[in-house]
C-alpha positions as CSV (number, residue, x, y, z in Angstrom):
1,M,54.1,48.6,105.6
2,Q,54.8,52.2,104.7
3,F,52.0,52.2,102.2
4,K,49.5,50.8,104.7
5,G,50.6,53.4,107.2
6,G,50.0,56.1,104.6
7,S,53.6,57.3,104.5
8,I,54.0,56.6,100.7
9,R,51.6,56.8,97.8
10,F,50.7,53.9,95.5
11,G,53.0,55.2,92.7
12,A,56.0,55.3,95.0
13,L,55.2,51.8,96.2
14,L,55.2,50.5,92.6
15,F,58.4,52.4,91.9
16,W,60.3,50.9,94.8
17,L,58.8,47.5,94.4
18,S,59.9,47.4,90.8
19,I,63.4,48.5,91.8
20,W,63.7,45.7,94.3
21,I,62.3,43.1,91.9
22,V,64.8,44.1,89.2
23,A,67.6,43.9,91.8
24,I,66.6,40.4,93.0
25,V,66.3,39.2,89.4
26,A,69.8,40.7,88.6
27,I,71.3,39.0,91.6
28,F,69.8,35.5,91.0
29,Y,69.9,35.6,87.2
30,P,73.0,37.6,86.2
31,E,73.0,36.0,82.7
32,E,69.7,37.9,82.0
33,T,71.4,41.2,82.6
34,T,74.2,40.2,80.2
35,R,71.6,39.2,77.6
36,I,69.8,42.5,77.9
37,A,73.0,44.4,77.8
38,R,74.1,42.7,74.6
39,M,70.7,43.4,73.0
40,L,71.3,47.1,73.8
41,G,74.9,47.0,72.5
42,I,76.5,47.2,75.9
43,G,79.3,44.8,76.7
44,R,78.6,43.4,80.2
45,G,75.5,42.9,82.3
46,V,76.9,44.8,85.2
47,D,77.4,47.9,83.0
48,I,73.7,48.1,82.2
49,I,73.0,47.9,86.0
50,V,75.4,50.7,86.7
51,Y,74.0,52.9,83.8
52,L,70.4,52.2,85.0
53,S,71.4,53.0,88.6
54,I,72.9,56.3,87.7
55,A,69.8,57.2,85.6
56,I,67.5,56.4,88.6
57,L,69.7,58.4,90.9
58,F,69.5,61.4,88.6
59,Y,65.7,61.0,88.5
60,L,65.4,60.8,92.3
61,V,67.7,63.9,92.7
62,F,65.5,65.8,90.2
63,R,62.3,64.8,92.0
64,L,63.8,65.8,95.3
65,N,64.9,69.2,93.9
66,V,61.4,69.8,92.6
67,Y,59.9,68.9,96.0
68,L,62.3,71.2,97.9
69,E,61.5,74.1,95.6
70,D,57.8,73.6,96.2
71,I,58.4,73.5,100.0
72,R,60.4,76.8,99.7
73,T,57.6,78.4,97.8
74,Q,55.1,77.3,100.4
75,I,57.2,78.5,103.3
76,S,57.7,81.9,101.6
77,Q,54.0,82.3,101.0
78,L,53.3,81.3,104.6
79,I,55.8,83.8,106.0
80,R,54.3,86.6,103.9
81,E,50.8,85.8,105.2
82,V,51.9,85.7,108.8
83,S,53.9,89.0,108.4
84,L,50.9,90.7,106.8
85,K,48.6,89.6,109.7
86,Q,51.1,90.9,112.2
87,V,51.3,94.2,110.5
88,K,47.5,94.5,110.4
89,K,47.3,93.7,114.1
90,G,49.9,96.4,114.9
91,K,47.9,99.1,113.1
92,K,44.7,98.4,115.0
């Protein structure tokens, strides 16, 4: 619904859709997470879910930080432009 409304892009839709699909599979087929964990040398299936969740959270925090820095830069640039226009108006 968010995608149809234009709130999120297609890439974000795929990201969240894949997260939810993996979560549903892990809930209904917990033996698969154990099998994947053992292939990776990790003891339990729940451990792989925790590790993956932490990695995803770090990624999301990183993306949010990049986005906020971009917003700060845009705000600073806008403030400079508005200030320069006000100074020019004052001189006329």
